C-alpha positions as CSV (number, residue, x, y, z in Angstrom):
1,M,96.9,92.6,93.9
2,L,98.9,89.6,95.1
3,Q,101.3,88.1,92.6
4,D,101.4,84.3,92.1
5,R,105.0,84.2,93.4
6,I,106.6,85.8,96.5
7,L,108.6,88.9,95.7
8,L,111.1,90.9,97.7
9,A,108.6,93.6,97.9
10,H,106.3,91.4,99.9
11,G,108.7,91.9,102.8
12,S,108.9,95.7,102.5
13,G,106.5,96.8,105.2
14,G,104.4,98.5,102.5
15,T,101.2,97.8,100.6
16,M,102.3,94.5,99.2
17,M,103.2,93.2,102.6
18,R,99.8,94.4,103.9
19,D,98.0,92.5,101.1
20,L,100.0,89.4,101.7
21,I,99.2,89.4,105.4
22,N,95.5,90.3,105.0
23,D,94.8,88.0,102.0
24,I,96.9,85.0,102.8
25,F,98.0,84.8,106.4
26,M,94.9,86.2,108.1
27,V,92.7,84.0,106.0
28,G,94.8,81.0,106.6
29,F,95.0,81.4,110.4
30,D,91.7,83.2,111.2
31,D,92.4,84.1,114.9
32,D,90.8,87.1,116.7
33,V,94.0,88.0,118.6
34,L,96.0,87.8,115.4
35,A,93.4,90.0,113.7
36,R,94.3,92.9,115.9
37,M,97.5,93.2,113.9
38,D,99.5,94.6,116.8
39,D,103.3,94.1,117.1
40,A,102.8,91.8,120.1
41,A,99.8,89.6,121.0
42,S,98.3,90.3,124.5
43,L,97.0,87.1,126.0
44,D,95.2,86.1,129.1
45,F,97.1,83.4,131.0
46,P,96.3,81.7,134.3
47,G,97.4,84.2,137.0
48,S,98.7,86.9,134.6
49,R,98.6,88.5,131.2
50,L,101.4,87.9,128.7
51,A,102.6,89.5,125.6
52,I,104.3,87.4,122.9
53,S,106.0,88.4,119.7
54,T,108.4,86.9,117.2
55,D,110.6,88.2,114.4
56,T,113.2,87.1,111.9
57,Y,116.3,89.0,110.9
58,V,118.0,88.7,107.5
59,V,119.8,92.1,107.3
60,N,122.6,92.4,104.8
61,P,125.4,93.2,105.7
62,L,125.6,91.5,109.1
63,F,127.6,94.4,110.5
64,F,126.9,98.1,109.9
65,P,127.6,101.4,111.7
66,G,126.0,101.5,115.1
67,G,125.1,97.8,115.3
68,D,124.9,94.3,113.7
69,I,122.3,91.6,113.2
70,G,122.6,90.4,116.8
71,R,121.8,93.8,118.4
72,L,119.1,94.3,115.8
73,A,117.4,90.9,116.7
74,V,117.4,91.6,120.5
75,C,116.3,95.2,120.3
76,G,113.6,94.6,117.6
77,T,111.9,91.8,119.6
78,V,112.2,93.7,122.9
79,N,110.6,96.7,121.3
80,D,107.8,94.7,119.8
81,I,106.9,93.3,123.2
82,A,107.2,96.7,124.8
83,T,104.7,98.3,122.3
84,S,102.0,96.3,124.0
85,G,102.8,98.0,127.3
86,A,104.4,94.8,128.7
87,R,107.7,94.4,130.5
88,P,109.9,92.1,128.3
89,L,111.4,89.2,130.3
90,Y,112.6,86.3,128.1
91,L,113.9,85.7,124.6
92,S,114.4,82.6,122.5
93,V,116.9,82.7,119.7
94,G,117.1,80.5,116.5
95,F,120.2,80.7,114.3
96,I,120.4,79.6,110.6
97,L,124.1,79.6,109.8
98,E,125.6,79.3,106.4
99,E,128.4,76.8,105.9
100,G,131.7,78.7,105.8
101,M,130.6,81.5,108.1
102,S,133.5,82.9,110.2
103,V,133.4,81.7,113.8
104,E,134.9,85.0,114.9
105,D,131.9,86.8,113.3
106,L,129.5,84.5,115.1
107,K,131.2,85.2,118.4
108,R,131.0,88.9,117.7
109,I,127.3,88.6,117.1
110,L,126.7,86.6,120.3
111,V,128.6,89.2,122.4
112,S,126.4,91.9,120.8
113,M,123.3,90.0,121.6
114,R,124.4,89.4,125.2
115,D,125.2,93.1,125.7
116,A,121.9,94.2,124.2
117,A,119.9,91.7,126.3
118,A,121.7,92.9,129.5
119,E,120.9,96.6,128.5
120,A,117.2,95.7,127.9
121,G,116.9,93.6,131.1
122,V,115.9,90.4,129.4
123,R,117.3,86.9,129.5
124,I,118.0,84.7,126.5
125,V,116.7,81.3,127.8
126,T,116.3,78.9,124.9
127,G,117.4,78.6,121.3
128,D,118.2,76.4,118.3
129,T,120.8,76.3,115.6
130,K,120.7,74.9,112.0
131,V,123.4,75.0,109.3
132,V,122.6,75.2,105.6
133,E,124.9,74.6,102.6
134,K,127.2,77.3,101.4
135,G,125.4,79.7,99.1
136,H,122.0,79.2,100.8
137,G,122.1,81.3,104.0
138,D,123.9,84.6,103.4
139,G,126.1,84.1,106.5
140,C,123.5,84.2,109.3
141,Y,119.8,84.6,109.8
142,I,118.3,85.0,113.3
143,N,114.8,84.3,114.6
144,T,113.9,85.7,118.0
145,A,110.7,85.3,120.0
146,G,109.9,87.3,123.2
147,V,107.7,87.0,126.2
148,G,106.7,89.8,128.5
149,V,104.2,90.4,131.4
150,L,101.3,92.9,131.1
151,A,100.1,94.9,134.0
152,E,96.4,94.7,134.9
153,G,94.3,97.2,132.8
154,V,96.9,97.9,130.1
155,D,95.2,97.4,126.7
156,L,97.1,99.2,124.0
157,S,96.3,98.7,120.3
158,G,96.6,100.4,117.0
159,S,92.8,100.5,116.8
160,N,92.5,102.8,119.8
161,C,93.4,106.2,118.2
162,R,90.7,108.8,118.5
163,P,90.1,112.3,117.0
164,G,91.8,114.9,119.0
165,D,94.8,112.7,119.9
166,V,98.3,113.7,119.3
167,V,101.2,111.9,117.6
168,L,104.7,111.8,118.9
169,V,108.0,110.3,117.7
170,S,110.8,109.4,120.0
171,G,113.6,110.7,117.9
172,T,115.2,111.3,114.4
173,L,113.9,109.2,111.5
174,G,115.7,107.2,108.9
175,D,119.0,106.6,110.7
176,H,119.0,102.8,110.5
177,G,117.9,102.5,106.8
178,I,120.5,104.9,105.6
179,A,123.3,103.4,107.7
180,V,122.6,99.9,106.3
181,I,122.2,100.9,102.7
182,S,125.3,103.1,102.8
183,T,127.4,100.2,104.1
184,R,125.9,97.8,101.6
185,E,126.5,100.0,98.6
186,G,129.8,101.4,99.8
187,L,128.5,105.0,99.9
188,S,130.5,107.6,101.9
189,F,129.0,110.7,103.4
190,S,130.8,113.6,104.9
191,T,129.3,112.7,108.4
192,D,129.0,109.2,109.7
193,I,125.5,107.9,109.8
194,E,124.8,105.1,112.4
195,S,121.9,102.8,113.0
196,D,119.6,103.7,115.8
197,A,119.0,100.1,117.0
198,A,118.2,100.4,120.7
199,P,115.9,98.8,123.3
200,L,113.1,101.1,124.2
201,A,111.2,99.2,127.0
202,E,112.4,101.7,129.6
203,M,111.2,104.6,127.6
204,I,107.8,103.0,127.0
205,A,107.4,102.3,130.7
206,A,108.2,105.9,131.6
207,V,105.7,107.2,129.0
208,L,103.0,104.9,130.4
209,E,103.6,106.2,133.9
210,A,103.5,109.8,132.8
211,A,100.6,109.4,130.4
212,P,98.5,106.4,131.4
213,A,95.9,107.0,128.8
214,V,98.3,106.3,125.9
215,R,96.4,104.8,123.0
216,C,99.3,102.9,121.4
217,F,103.0,102.5,120.7
218,R,104.4,101.3,117.4
219,D,108.0,101.1,116.2
220,P,108.3,102.4,112.6
221,T,110.6,99.7,111.2
222,R,110.1,98.4,107.6
223,G,108.1,101.0,105.6
224,G,109.1,103.7,108.1
225,L,106.7,106.2,109.8
226,A,104.6,106.3,106.7
227,S,103.5,102.7,106.8
228,T,103.1,102.8,110.6
229,L,100.8,105.8,110.6
230,N,98.8,104.4,107.7
231,E,98.3,101.2,109.6
232,L,97.1,103.1,112.7
233,A,94.8,105.3,110.7
234,G,93.3,102.3,109.0
235,A,92.9,100.3,112.1
236,S,91.2,103.2,114.0
237,G,89.2,104.6,111.1
238,V,90.7,108.1,111.5
239,T,92.8,110.6,109.7
240,I,96.3,111.5,110.8
241,T,98.1,114.7,109.8
242,V,101.8,115.3,110.3
243,E,103.6,118.6,110.3
244,E,106.7,118.0,108.2
245,S,108.7,120.8,109.9
246,L,108.2,119.2,113.3
247,V,109.6,115.7,112.4
248,P,113.2,115.3,113.6
249,V,115.6,114.2,110.9
250,R,119.3,114.5,110.9
251,E,120.6,116.7,108.2
252,Q,123.0,114.1,106.9
253,V,120.1,111.5,106.7
254,R,117.9,114.1,104.9
255,G,120.7,114.8,102.4
256,A,121.3,111.1,101.8
257,C,117.6,110.5,101.2
258,E,117.5,113.4,98.7
259,M,120.6,112.1,96.9
260,L,119.2,108.5,96.7
261,G,115.6,109.5,95.9
262,Y,114.1,108.1,99.1
263,D,111.2,109.5,101.1
264,V,112.6,109.7,104.7
265,F,109.1,108.9,106.0
266,Q,109.4,105.5,104.3
267,V,112.9,104.6,105.6
268,A,113.3,102.0,108.3
269,N,114.0,102.8,111.9
270,E,115.1,100.3,114.6
271,G,115.3,102.4,117.8
272,K,112.4,104.8,117.5
273,M,108.8,104.8,118.7
274,A,105.7,106.4,117.4
275,V,103.1,107.1,120.1
276,V,99.5,108.3,120.0
277,V,98.2,109.9,123.2
278,P,95.2,112.1,124.2
279,A,96.0,115.8,123.7
280,E,95.9,116.6,127.4
281,Q,98.7,114.1,128.2
282,A,100.9,114.9,125.2
283,E,103.3,117.2,127.0
284,A,103.7,114.8,129.9
285,A,104.4,112.0,127.4
286,L,106.9,114.2,125.6
287,A,108.8,115.1,128.8
288,A,109.0,111.4,129.8
289,M,110.4,110.5,126.4
290,K,113.0,113.2,126.5
291,A,114.1,112.2,129.9
292,A,114.5,108.5,128.9
293,P,117.5,106.9,127.2
294,Y,117.4,107.3,123.4
295,G,114.6,109.9,123.6
296,E,116.4,113.3,123.7
297,D,115.2,114.2,120.2
298,A,111.5,113.3,120.8
299,A,108.9,115.6,119.3
300,I,105.2,116.1,118.9
301,V,104.6,115.8,115.1
302,G,100.9,115.5,114.3
303,E,97.3,115.0,115.3
304,V,94.4,112.6,114.8
305,T,91.2,113.9,113.3
306,D,87.8,112.5,112.1
307,G,88.6,113.0,108.4
308,P,88.5,110.3,105.8
309,A,89.2,106.9,107.5
310,G,92.6,105.5,107.0
311,R,94.1,108.6,105.4
312,V,97.5,110.2,106.4
313,Y,98.5,113.7,105.3
314,V,101.7,115.7,105.5
315,K,101.7,119.5,105.9
316,T,104.9,120.5,104.1
317,A,107.2,123.3,105.1
318,F,105.8,125.3,102.1
319,G,102.3,125.3,103.4
320,A,101.0,122.6,101.0
321,T,99.3,119.3,102.1
322,R,100.1,116.0,100.5
323,I,99.2,112.4,101.1
324,M,101.7,110.3,103.1
325,D,101.5,107.0,101.2
326,M,102.6,103.6,102.5
327,L,105.6,102.2,100.8
328,V,104.8,100.5,97.5
329,G,107.2,97.8,96.4
330,E,110.7,97.4,97.8
331,Q,112.7,100.5,98.6
332,L,115.5,98.9,100.8
333,P,115.5,95.1,100.8
334,R,117.2,93.1,103.6
335,I,117.2,96.1,106.0
336,C,116.4,94.1,109.1
């Protein structure tokens, strides 16, 4: 049930965010393209088809192992565009800077964004800057919007999953969330944990070429894989079952989650992709992932069935089956 005030948990990627989107934003805007609830909107445009997406980044701290708010902003929007099957082309960037922010820190963020954009093959072509009073901006917030071009016949959506399909993930889970929270809280682990922030458009294009019947891509950011799969199962009216032993997780991340009491399936990722494909194309999709940058740890982790609509299960290493719930409340605020 929605509260009468916005809470941090409404930005978690879990059930409270879903309710906010469904009960407030969807009712307020009432658009059929928006109602598809995909990461990027696929639009008919004179002479072509475009994909458009936008996101805002408020991560705390601004710099963390493996990345910073600038790399996060570019990679996150590039990946949202790419999930539609589009080739990302252009980005806009809006900065909200807090009075007193270090100019050297801003320069460092801009270099990171420039390098990430070059790696992703996109251009930053327009932007805006605002400055707010000290104490009102937490250093720097960044809004990005992206535009990409869709090939004829490509129509990916979270509502396309069908019984018999197979679920893949492109690599290890939980790296980003644990890297950020460990830096924020000053935690030290025996092995360094780094964010996985990375542009995945090249990987997605390779998977589409190898497995042209792909149902959908989705990047499991806030709310992690659990929220992503619950969204897909709900949109498609199917059940998804994941084999826990098949899901790649770094041992240091698993250990950190156990120590902190987090469910690794609910921890944010910024350089991973969940993919649903027909079973007959699963091996081809997996091979394409493993051959692409950032995909060496890709794995087939589950299947789609015609069980209870919108339900996601985990088969544990001990042979039991449990429900994989969406995140409820706020596990890791200000993670992206």
